[in-house]
C-alpha positions in Angstrom: -49.0 -22.2 -87.3 -49.5 -25.3 -85.2 -47.2 -24.0 -82.6 -49.2 -20.7 -82.5 -52.5 -22.6 -82.0 -51.0 -24.6 -79.1 -49.9 -21.4 -77.4 -53.3 -19.8 -77.8 -55.0 -23.0 -76.4 -52.6 -23.0 -73.4 -53.3 -19.3 -72.8 -57.1 -19.9 -72.9 -56.7 -22.9 -70.6 -54.7 -20.8 -68.1 -57.4 -18.2 -68.1 -60.1 -20.8 -67.5 -58.2 -22.4 -64.6 -57.8 -19.0 -63.0 -61.5 -18.2 -63.3 -62.4 -21.5 -61.7 -60.8 -20.7 -58.4 -63.9 -21.7 -56.4 -66.0 -19.9 -53.9 -64.6 -17.3 -51.7 -64.1 -18.5 -48.1 -66.6 -17.0 -45.7 -65.1 -14.4 -43.4 -65.4 -15.0 -39.7 -64.9 -17.7 -37.2 -66.4 -21.2 -37.4 -67.8 -22.8 -34.3 -69.2 -26.3 -33.7 -72.8 -26.2 -32.6 -74.3 -29.4 -31.1 -77.9 -30.5 -31.5 -80.0 -33.4 -30.2 -80.8 -36.1 -32.8 -84.4 -36.7 -33.6 -84.2 -40.1 -32.0 -82.9 -38.4 -28.9 -80.1 -41.0 -28.6 -77.0 -38.8 -29.4 -75.9 -35.3 -30.1 -74.9 -34.1 -33.6 -72.4 -31.5 -34.6 -72.9 -28.8 -37.2 -70.5 -26.0 -38.1 -71.7 -22.4 -38.1 -69.8 -19.4 -39.4 -69.9 -16.3 -37.1 -68.9 -12.9 -38.4 -65.9 -11.2 -37.0 -67.7 -9.1 -34.4 -67.3 -8.5 -30.7 -67.1 -11.6 -28.6 -70.4 -10.8 -26.8 -72.2 -10.7 -30.2 -70.6 -14.0 -31.2 -71.9 -15.5 -28.0 -75.4 -14.1 -28.7 -75.2 -15.6 -32.2 -74.2 -19.1 -30.8 -76.9 -19.1 -28.2 -79.4 -18.1 -30.9 -78.2 -21.0 -33.1 -78.8 -23.4 -30.2 -82.5 -22.3 -30.2 -83.3 -22.3 -33.9 -85.1 -25.4 -35.2 -83.7 -26.5 -38.6 -85.9 -26.3 -41.7 -85.4 -29.9 -42.6 -86.2 -31.1 -39.0 -83.2 -33.5 -39.0 -82.3 -32.6 -35.5 -83.6 -30.7 -32.5 -82.3 -27.4 -31.1 -81.3 -27.9 -27.5 -82.7 -24.6 -26.3 -86.1 -25.4 -27.9 -86.9 -28.6 -26.1 -89.9 -27.3 -24.1 -88.1 -24.9 -21.8 -86.8 -21.4 -22.2 -83.5 -19.6 -21.5 -84.4 -16.8 -19.1 -81.0 -15.1 -18.9 -77.3 -15.8 -18.8 -74.2 -14.3 -17.2 -70.6 -14.7 -18.2 -67.8 -14.1 -15.6 -64.2 -15.2 -15.5 -64.6 -18.0 -18.1 -67.8 -19.3 -16.6 -71.2 -18.9 -18.2 -74.3 -19.5 -16.1 -77.5 -20.2 -18.0 -80.7 -19.6 -16.1 -83.6 -21.7 -17.5 -87.3 -22.0 -16.8 -88.7 -24.8 -14.5 -89.9 -26.6 -17.6 -86.4 -27.9 -17.9 -87.1 -30.2 -15.0 -89.9 -31.9 -17.1 -87.3 -33.3 -19.6 -86.8 -37.0 -19.4 -83.5 -38.1 -17.9 -82.0 -39.1 -21.3 -83.2 -35.9 -23.0 -81.9 -33.7 -20.2 -78.4 -35.3 -20.4 -78.3 -34.8 -24.2 -79.5 -31.2 -24.0 -77.0 -30.4 -21.3 -74.2 -32.1 -23.2 -75.1 -30.3 -26.4 -75.1 -26.9 -24.6 -71.9 -27.6 -22.7 -70.0 -28.9 -25.8 -71.1 -25.9 -27.9 -70.3 -23.2 -25.3 -67.0 -24.6 -24.2 -65.9 -24.7 -27.8 -65.9 -20.9 -27.7 -62.9 -19.0 -26.5 -63.1 -17.5 -23.0 -65.7 -20.1 -21.8 -64.3 -22.9 -19.7 -67.2 -23.8 -17.5 -71.0 -24.0 -18.0 -73.4 -23.8 -15.1 -77.2 -24.4 -15.5 -79.6 -23.0 -13.0 -83.3 -23.5 -12.9 -85.0 -20.2 -12.1 -81.9 -19.1 -10.1 -81.7 -22.4 -8.2 -78.7 -24.9 -8.8 -79.6 -27.8 -11.1 -80.0 -31.1 -9.2 -80.5 -34.6 -10.3 -83.5 -36.8 -9.4 -81.8 -37.7 -6.1 -81.3 -34.1 -5.1 -77.5 -34.1 -5.8 -76.0 -31.0 -7.5 -75.2 -31.5 -11.1 -71.7 -30.4 -11.9 
């Protein structure tokens, strides 16, 4: 009888362990998205899961994620820092982001962080090797007038 009870307990334990397999892994691809810290002293990485859809739709999703302010306000979305993304073009591994003139109003430190967050995020995607930022179709220049690479 004791042997039978041990067998039943072992069987129940096996069923419980199978039922506690954990959550199902989300389907899709995970990309790192970089945001500007509230203190504007560094960029912070967050992972987002993008559904297995066409590459163009994944890119749209990632660009959207760069412009959504978080609910908890623990960091800032780089594409919501006082300027707007007018349009973009992808060609041969290079994405060109055309932003409004308000981009030029960012402080030097904030601009570097915003640019870094955008570049790190987009180059983390397949098929994008270079990021170019233009301001209303003009190449981005630093305060001395030198082209920013």
